[in-house]
N, C-alpha and C positions, 0 to 999 in steps of 0.2 A: 522440519527439524529441527532448525534454532530458532520456532519459535515455541520452541514448551519449557513451561518452566522447569521440568525434568533436567535439558536439556541444560540451560543455562543455568540451573546449577550444579553441571556435574562437569562443563568449559567454565563456568566459574575456580571451580574447587584442582581441574587442571594447569587451570594459570598462575595461579596462588603458587602450586608444589614446581612450576614450569623460576617463577622468578625466587623458588628459593634458593632454586640446583642453582640460574646462572651466578647470585650472591658468592654462593657459598667457594663457585670456582673465581669468581673475582676475585676472592678477596684470599684466594692461594696465590695470587699475583702479585709481588714483594711491588711495588713499584719503583723508579727510579733514579725518578725528577720529581721536586714543587709539584710541573704541572702535571705527570699522573695520576701523582695526588690526587690532586685536586679533581683532576676526570675519575680516577674512579670512585669520590664517593660520593659526588653527587649521583655516580651512577646509582649510585646500591641506592642512595637515598630518595629518586626517584621510584623507582621500583617497590622503594619498603611504600611510598606513601603512595602507587598501585596497587598494595596487596592493600592496605590498607581500607583502599572506600571499595575493594573486591571483596572484601568481607565483610563490607559494612551492609551492607548489600546481601549476601548469604544470607546475613544475620536477620534480615527484614523477608528473604525466601521463605527463615527459618519458623518465626513468630507466623506465617502463615493467615495474620490479620482476617485476610478479604475468604478467607477458604481455601483460594485456587489449586493447591499443593494437596492441597487433601482430596479434595472432586479427582485434579488429578491423576493423585497413584489409584484411587476409586474404579477410576474408568481404566485404568492400565490395569486394571486386575477383573477388568468384566464385575468385580459387585457391583455396578447401579442396574449391568443389566441381568434382564430372569430370561432364562432359559438359556439351553444352548447355540442357535441362530442368533442371537443377539449377541453372541459373546463371539465369531464367529465375525459377526458384523465391524464387531466395536476393531474386533482382530485389522480388518480386511479396510478399512478407514487411516487405521493407523499409515498402514502399511503405503496404500494410496497420498497420506502425506510426505513419507519421509519419498516416494519414488519424484512427486511435485513437488521439493524442492532440491533432487539434482538437474530434475528437467531445464530447473529457471537458470540455478550455479554448475553448468558443464561444467567451468574448468575449478571447481573447485577440486583440491586433492591436496593430499597429508606435505608441510614441510618437515624436512630432514630435523632434528631436531640440534644435533650439532651447528650444522646453515644458522640453524636460530641463534644460536648461542654465539655464533664466534661474530657474526652483525649486533649483538646485542654487548660484549665483552671488546669490539672496536669503536661502539658510537663515542663522541666526545657532544658532552654537554657546552650550551652559550652559557658562559660565567664572562659578568662582563667587568673587566678592570681598568685605572682609570693607567695613564702610562706614570703616572708616581707611587703608584700599589704595583708596580711589576712583577703582573696573576699572585698578588696576595705576599712579596716577600716584609710588603712594606704596609705602612700607615700612610692616608694623605689627609693630613690635618692641614694644612695652611688656610680655609676657606674658614676653618673651626678659628686657627692661630690670627685670623683676620678681625674677628667679630670679638675675641678674646682683649685685644690691645687694643682695640675703635672704644671700649665698652666703658664702665664707672669704673666695676670691681674689678673690670682689671688694667695691669698695668705694660710701657711699652718695654719690652724683651724679646732676643732673639728665640727663633725658631727652636732650633735645638733647644732653648732655654725651657721652653713652653713645655715640647716633650716630659719634662720633669716632673715641671708641678700641675698637668693640666689633671692626671690623677687625686688630689690633694686639692679635692676640692670643700678639707673643713678649714684649712689654713682664711682662707678669705673672710670678713666680720660679718655676722650672721643681720647685720644693718641693708649691708648693698643684695643680699639673699635675697631680699624680702619683694624683691625689682620686679618686670615685668622682661624687662631687660634678661637679666639673669636667669630667668624661668626657661624665655625660648632657647636661651645656648646653651641649660643645660637639658633643654627638649631636644637640639638635635646635635652633640655632642652624644647623646644615650642612641638618639635615631641613627649614628651612622655606625657607631660602632658598633650597633644587635647587626648593621645586614650587614656590617665591614667580615664580624664572627661569622655568622648564617651562610656565609658565602668562603672564606675559608677552613670551617668547622660545620659541615653541613649534616655531617653524622648525629652529634647533639641535641640534645632534650633542649631548648633554651627556657620554653615551659617550664619543667621540672626544675630548675637552674632559678632561676627568676619565682616558683611560686615557694623553692626553699629558701628564696630572699629576704621575701616579704615576711613567712610567719617568720624567724629573726628577727627580722626589725621588727614585727608588732606588738615581737614578747617586749625586746631593746625599749621601745616607742614608751611602751607604758613604765615599765619600770627610769625611766626618764635616761638612758644608760648612752643615747642614741652619739657619738662623737659628731663634735663641733652642737649636736643641739642639746644638751643637758640642757634639768631643768627647764628645758620648752614648752614638755607639758606636762600636767600633775594631771593624776585625780582623773583619768580617764580623759585625757585633751586636752583641758583646761586650766592656764597660768597658773601658779599659785597665789592665794588670797590676798598676801603679805606683798607682791612686788604686784600686784594689777589692781587693786578696789581697792577706792581710796577713804579712807576715816568721813564725811561730812559733818562732824559733831563737830568738828574743829574749826568746819569753815559756817560763818555767819552769811556772810554778801556773794555774793557772784566777783567782782571782783579780788576781793580778798584767795578763790579758788584758783581763780585766773597765774597769778602768780606761781603757780606748780608750774606753770611752760606746757608747752604743747603736746609734747611726747607724752611726759606723764599723762595728761588728762584725755589722749588719743588711746594711752593702754587700760586706761578705768573706762573708760567708751566701749575699749571689745571688749574687755568681761564679762559687761555687762548687757553684750549684745548690739549696742546699739551704734547708732551710726558713727561713722569715727571722722567724720569731710568737717569744712567749714570754718570762720579762722579762730581763735584760741577765746574770743569770747563768743561767738558761739557754742563751741564742743563746753565751756566751762556750764553757760548755761540751762544746756540741757541734761550737763551731769546734775546740776543745781535741782532738777527739775524734779530728780530719785528723792530726794533730802526726804522731801513730806507724803511724794505720791506713790504706789506700793509702781511695779514694774505692770503685775493685770495689769492696771490704769490710768495707762502711759496712753497716750496714740501710740497706734501703729506708725506711724509718719516717721517716729524719732531710733525707731528699729529698723536693722539691718537685716539685708533679703534673706529670710529664713530661720529668721530669731524666735518672730509671731509665733509662728507656725509649730517651732519644738516646746515652747512650753506651753504650746494650748494643749499637747498629747503629756505636758507631765517631763518633759523632759528639758533640762540647760540648759542655754542657749549655748552652741559652738561657736565662738568668735572667728570673722572672715581667716583672719590673717594665722590661724591654729594649725585649720584646713593647709590653707598653701603652705603652711612652714615643713607638715609630714606628706603630702607628695614629692616635696623642692627634694627633703631631705628621705623620702624615699627611690624617689632619682636620683640623686648620689650614692645609696648604695649599690642599687642594679648596674649604676656607671666606673666602681669600682670593684664588684665582681667580675666585671666583662674585660677589668686595668690587668687586675691576675688571673685573669684568663690568655689574655691578649701580653703579657708579662713580655717573651720573650721576640717577640712579635714589635713589639714596643723601643728594649732595646738594642734589636740591629737596624730600626728604621732611624734613633737618634741617631748609631755607630754611623749608617752613612750621610745623614745630612751631616757629620763633622768631617766628611772624607769629601762629601763634597763640596768645601767651606775650600779646603786645600789643591782641589781639581781645576784645571781647563776646559774649558766647552769641549773642545777638542778628546781630552782623556776621557771626561765623561761618556760623550758620545762612543770614543774604542771600546772603552771597559763593559760598556753597554752588549755592543752585539762582537763580543767578547760571549759573555755570558747566555747571549742569542744561541752562536754555535757549538758551545759547549755542551746544553742541552740539548742538541743535536743528536753530536755524536753521542752521546753520554744511551740517550733510543734508539739508538744506532748498532754501537754496539753493546747492545745491555743479553745478549745472547752471550758472547766471548769472554771468556777466562783465563788471564795472562797470569802466568805462574810467574807466580815475586816469591820467591822465599825471602828472601835478605833485605824487603819492603823497600827498593831503589825507590825517587823520586822517576814521575814521567818523564818522555820528552815530548818535543813538540809533533814526533809520529803518534803515540799515547801507548808506545811499547819503554817498557820498564832502562836507562839510562846503562850503559858498562862500567863492569866495577870498575878499572882504573878511571876511568871520568872524574866519579865520584869519591874517587882516594885523593884522586888528584885534584880539585874544585877543595874536598873538606869539607864535604858532605853531612858526616857523619858525628860536625864538632858542631857541639850548640853554644848559643853567645845571647845570654841572657840581658835586655836595657829596665832595669828595673822604673825610667820615666816612663816608657814606652808603657807600662800597667803587667814586669814581669811576663811580656811577651819574651819568647822563642824567636832568632833564627841561627838560619841551620847554614854552616858556611860564611868564611871570611867574607863571600863577595859579600853576600847578601845584607852580614853585615854595619858591612862598610856603605852599603846603597841604605841601608834605610833610616840613617841622618839623615839624607835630606826625602824622605817620604814623608805624609798626610800627620802622621801616628808619632812619630816622633816632634812634628813640630807643633803636634796639639797638645803632648806632655807641655813642652820650652812655654811653651805659651800661655799653660795655665801657673804656672814657675813660674811668669814676670822676667825670663830673659830672653833675651835674641838669641836663635841660633843661630850664630856664627858659627867660624871656621877654629875658633877659640876651645867650643867646646864639641867637636870631634874627639869619639870611640873615647869617651866618658858617658858610664847609663850610668853611673849613680846619682839621686836626685843631693847627697848632701856635700860628693864634691863640684858639682853645680853648682849649688850651692853658694862656694867658701868661692870659687875661682869666681864668680860673678863680684865680690864682694871685692877678694884685691885685684878685677880690673878695674872698678867705681872706686877704689881709693887711687888706683894710681892713674887715675883719670883726673882722680882731685889733686892729690902730683902740680903733673902737668899743666893743670887748667891756668891759664894768664894773671896772675896780678900785679893789674894796675896800680898800687899802691907801694912793693918791693923793686918791681920790674922798668915803671915806666919812668926816662934821665931826665936830666933836668941839667941846662948849663948857667950862670953867674958870667959878671962880666972878667972875671978874667981865665976865663978855659976852666974852671973844676966841674967833672961832673957829678952827679946827685942824682941818687932816687927821689920817686914822687916825695913820701915822707917826712926824709930828711929834709930835703928845698923847701918844705910846708914850716917847717917847726924852726930854723934861719931864720926865715923872712919873718916865718912870727917876731923871732926877738928881732931882728932890727939887723943883726951879721949877718945880710947879704943884698 
């Protein structure tokens, strides 16, 4: 029964329609947590992939390159047989095949569609996340951070500062980008961001996004408008002649050509498609050969790889450095696009890192356990709708607190702190407590002011700066000044300060 091509076609169509119904039913359920949202997205992604593969099989069947489907339809209608007896014979042969199938598979039964739907909707796909990623909430870029600070193009900075600057690749000098170390770093960075994006946003079409990025990049590259790579290539990917080629008519010897410098010689050789390695004298000799000898008559050992073949086809040789520049610039463009798509996750990761710096290990573990229990309670109580028209805060039992308690603690009163980035605190108790919390401590650290008791109740940046100046001035007045406060005594018992005593002694009066 299932061996016939028509039955396979029917079963494939049924599978596609069944998965489409499951996708619609799954997307009608609103996820209550980040974990449920990821599970739903990956379930839908897996079903879409199954529909795509099944549809490709159906296309192959309908194309019928081997005429198997055409022959089976002809045999089913009796068109290939002649005479009534042959028609009945074909019918009974097919009936025999169906009975034989059920005899071999006696346990085959019809599955209830509702039971099948419930099983698919409860499926929890396996998604791999590290502990630092917290199931897709944060990025884990520690390995890339260590690769950055230990490289020649990087700088020794903190992890939180690295999260601010890693998308800004155009701030790195172009000369440092042409190294193998930077290329490997950019490949690893792009690979991680792409892998993380595919795990957290499985329904996004990455191929279509990158295709659009590549198209825009090619247009900007041809026009020399790629940010950070301006004037890198013009005239179909070649450096401008005035910046690369040298006019050899001004040089009569190799020694004069050597005075140009190794880097300028390297650029001129690359523009002609010649090898750029060796000492400064070897570079000058190789370039000086082109003064009296045309490029097509030079020995192939002087050319870089791929340059000779392009000349035979009548195409100008493309310097290897230009090709590397274009590949690195394209990787940077893709990386920036992924950073734009993950902008909220990057900001959330940065806030989490800054928050951890102000917490102890025990507080971090307690907060992680609290988040896990909170997700569990949200998933268990998702069907329970709590009546809360006054929008009162929730208590420890997950229910709104009494209104008298809400008024007693003054939770309707809002306090804003400019040092915390205009963050709002509801209630006097939360406002007083926040002066010792990580957000306020970080704001004071950014202002360069110690977070002492003197600055409690101060929420304005200007007031905090003025108070800090007054404290510094007061500390300067109370500072020990030995020239005025250090005491000296003469033979007669008279007491002087250090300055007066030295003046009198210098004049010979003591």
